[in-house]
Every structure is written in structure tokens, then in C-alpha cells.
N, C-alpha and C positions, 0 to 999 in steps of 0.2 A: 652714411646714415642708415641704420636698419629701419624696418617698418616702425613708424612712430606709434601708430594706433592700429589695432586689429580691425578687420572688416566687420567682425561680429559686434564690436563695441560701437562702431559707427552706425551699423544697422539698427541698433537700439535707439539711436537719436533721430532716426527718420520717422516722421509723423505723417498722418493723412489729414490734410486740412483742405476744405473746399474740393474734395475729390482728387487732390494732387498729393504726390509724395514730396514732402518738403523737410528742410532743416531750419531750425531757428538760428538767428544771428548769434545768440549767446553760445549755443553749442558749437557753431562753426568757429567763433572767435577762440574758444577754449582749445579746439583742435589745432587751429593755426598758431596758437601761442601768442595771441594778441588780445587786447581788451576789446570788449564789445564796442566801445566808443570809437576806437581806432578803426575797427572793421567798418562800422557804419559811416565814418567820415570818408574812408576810401571809396565806399560805394557812392556816397553823395557827390563826391568830386567827379564821379564817372557815371552819372545817372543815365546817360544815353545808352550805356551798355546793358541796362537792366530794365527792359520793358515789363509790363504788368504780368506777363506769363513767365518771367524769370524770377520776379521778386514782388512780394506784396506785404502790406502791413496787416497784422491781425486786428480784428475788432476787439472790443472789451469782452464780449461774450466768448469769442474764440479763445482769447487769452485765458479766461477763467476755465474753459474746458480743458485746455492744454495743461494748465497748472494742476487741475484735479487729476488728470490721467498720469502725469509724469512727476514722480516724487522729486527728482533732481531740479525741478523748476519752481519749487515752492518760494524761492527768493523773488520771483516775478509777481507773486500774489499781490503785494502791496506797492509794487512799482508803478509810478504814474506813466511810464513809457510803455507804448505798445510795441512789442517786438516785431522785427521784420522776419519774413520767412523767404527762403530761397528754394526754388525748384531745382531739379537736376541740372537744367541748363544754366540757371543762375549760379549754382555752385561751380560749374565749369567756367563761367565768366569771371568768377572771383579769382581764379588763378591768373588772369591777365591784370587784375587790379592789385592783388597782393603778390609781389614778385620774389619773395624770399624763398630760399631753398626748402625750408620746412613747409611753406605753403604749397609748393609744387608737389612735394612727396605726399603730404596729407591729402591733397586734392586727388591724386592718383588713387589712394586708398578709398576715398569717398566715392569716386566713380565706380570702383570695384564693388562697393557695398550696394550702390543703386542697381548695378547689373545683377548681383546675387539676389537682391530682393525681387527683381523682375522675374528671374528664373524660378524662385520659390512660388511667386504668385501664379505663374503659368502652370507649375506642377500642381498646385492646389486647385486650379481651375479644371485641369484634366481629371483630377480625382473627383471633383464635384460633379462633373459631367457623367463620369462612370457610375457614381453613387446614384445619381438621378435616374439613370437608365435601369439600374438594379431595382430601385424603388418602383419604377413603372412596371417592370417585369413581374415583380412579386406582390404588387399592390392587391390583387384579387385573392391572394392566398389567405389573408386574414379572414375574409368573408367565407371562404371555403372551409377553413378550420372551424369557424363558428357554426357552420351548418353541420359539420361532423359532430361537434359537441352537443348540439341540439338533438341530433338523431340518437346519440348515446343516452342522453337524459330521457328521451321518450321511451327508450327500451328499458330504462331502469324504473319507470313508474309502474307500480303493481296494478294488475287488472282489477277493476271495480266489481265485476260480476264473475262468478266462477266460470271457468271454461268448460264447455260441454265436452265430455269424453268422446273420443273418436273410437269407433268400432262397434261391436255387437253388444247390446245391453240386455240384461235379463230382467 
């Protein structure tokens, strides 16, 4: 079985909710090739494997935010069900609950997507630190440039009284 879903596609389904990187049950079910109902039933039969830091249910407000941000989730807008979200550890635990060949292969891809996302975030963090250092280094340059412009403006102002000639006068 070739790669079922690319890492890039999976990465677009990873959301930040409550300060954690998560995936919604709906997106995971679609990737695994099962219905959301089947996925949630398998999870409920194995609730001991999914503590709160592995899986949690969105609040109504969080659901509305997610629906607003993600176009592919507009179907959830009028759904009475609040979706479940799975952290990276929760997704890893899903592989022990869903035992199909497809689930295992898709799970590997999902883990790769989480790792790639971590690498990207670290790269951006390094860039942010370097940018901040540059900003601090050149912060006073704006002030110095303003002083130079002010000095040039002062030189451009014509004198109000005629200048006395230097030298010998007759």
C-alpha cells in the first residue's frame, strides 16, 4: 500500500486548541477510512486509553471558532454533537484501537506530520529570536536618523537677519 495521504495534507488538518496541537475526530475518521461514529465508538469502548491530555471534547465556543477558521468543517456548524479532539499522543493511541492495515499506515503518516510541524515551529522560533535580536540592535537607529533629518531641516531654514559680512568694510 503506497502512502495513502501526504504529510502536507495531514499537516493542514492539525489545529491549535487550548494551546495544544490536535486533530478532530471527523478528520481522523476520514483519514482512517471509517465513519466518525465508528471511530468514536471504538474510542468509547477503550476510554481507559484516552486520558484528558490525549483526548478532549470541544466546547460550543471552540467548535464555532474551529468551524469559522476551517472551511472543510462547515458541516459541523449546525451539528448538535461536539467533536472530540486528539493530541499527538491520542492519535498514537488510536493505532492500538483501530487495528486495520490502513489505520496503521495512516497513523505513521500522521506521526510524521506532527514531527514535521514541530520542526517548522522550532525553525520559526529560531528566526523570531534572531529577528528580535536585530530589532534590539537597530532600535536606536530610527532615533538617530530622525536627529539627522532635524539637523538638515535646521540648515535649510533661511536666516532671518542678514549675515554680517566678514572682513574689512569701507
